[in-house]
N, C-alpha and C positions, 0 to 999 in steps of 0.2 A: 135350054141347051147350054152346056158348059163349054167355054172356049179353052183352048190350050193356053198354058201360061206363056207369057212373053219370054223371049230368050234370056233376058236378064233375071227372070224369076226362077230359072232352072238351077238346080243344084246337081252336080255330078260327082259321084264318089266311086273310088276303087275300093273294094271290100275283100278281105281275106278271111275265110272261115276255117277254123281248125276243129279237130275232134274226129268222131266217127261220122263223116259227112259224105263218104263215097260208098256207092252200093246200097244206099238206103232211100233212094228216090228224092234226094235233096235237090238236085237241079230241076227236075220236073215240078216239084212243089214250089220252088222259087219262081219259076216261070208263071205258075198259076197265081201266086200271091202278087207278083209284079203286075200281072194283067188286072187283077182286082183293084190295085192301087193306081192304075193308069201310068205306070212307069215305063221308061225306055231303058235299053241297055242289053246286057247279056250275062250269062253265067256259064262257067266251064270248070271241069276238073283239072287240077294240077298234078304233075307226076309225083309230087311229094306227099300226096294224100289230102291236101287242102282243096277247098273250092274257092274260086275267085269270081267276083261279080263286078260289073260296072253298072251302077244304078243312077238313073237320071230322071228328075222330075221335080215337082213342087216340093218345097222344103218339108212340109208336114207329112206328105206321103213318103218321102225318103226316110224321115225319122221313124214312121210306122214300119217301114220295111226293115230298117236296122233292128228294131225291137223284135220283129218276127224272126230275123236271122239268128238272134241270140238263142232261140229255141229250136227253130227248124221244124221239119215234119216229125211225126211221132217216133219213127225208128232211129232218128239221128241223135247223137250225143255231142252237142256243141261244147267245146272247151274254151273257145276264144273267138272273138270277132274284132278285127282291127280295120280301120278305114282311113283313107286320105282323100281330101277334096282335091279334085283336079280341074284345071282350067281347060276348056275345050270349046271350039266353035261348032263342033259337030252336034247335031240334034238327032237323037235316036227316036224314031217314030214308034218302035215297038220293042218288046223284050223277048229275047230268044236264047235258047240253049245252043252253045257252039262247041 
């Protein structure tokens, strides 16, 4: 049985994804991928056509999620992904679409 990472082992990133990322199942696919990687956080559409996500988890899993976001689901056309590490005391138990 794998234990959860200690709080200090968690990495939390705010991520912005640009391109054709709305109306193509991007958020639902992001939730599925995050669950596979055992990440916490959320994903949402922005009014300017981008998708924003907060991703929290073990560094290797977060890196794998960033790699996946560069491609996204098959119908998406990602033109850019930027991220910023954020400091937070909050621990996200699950990943959801908001």
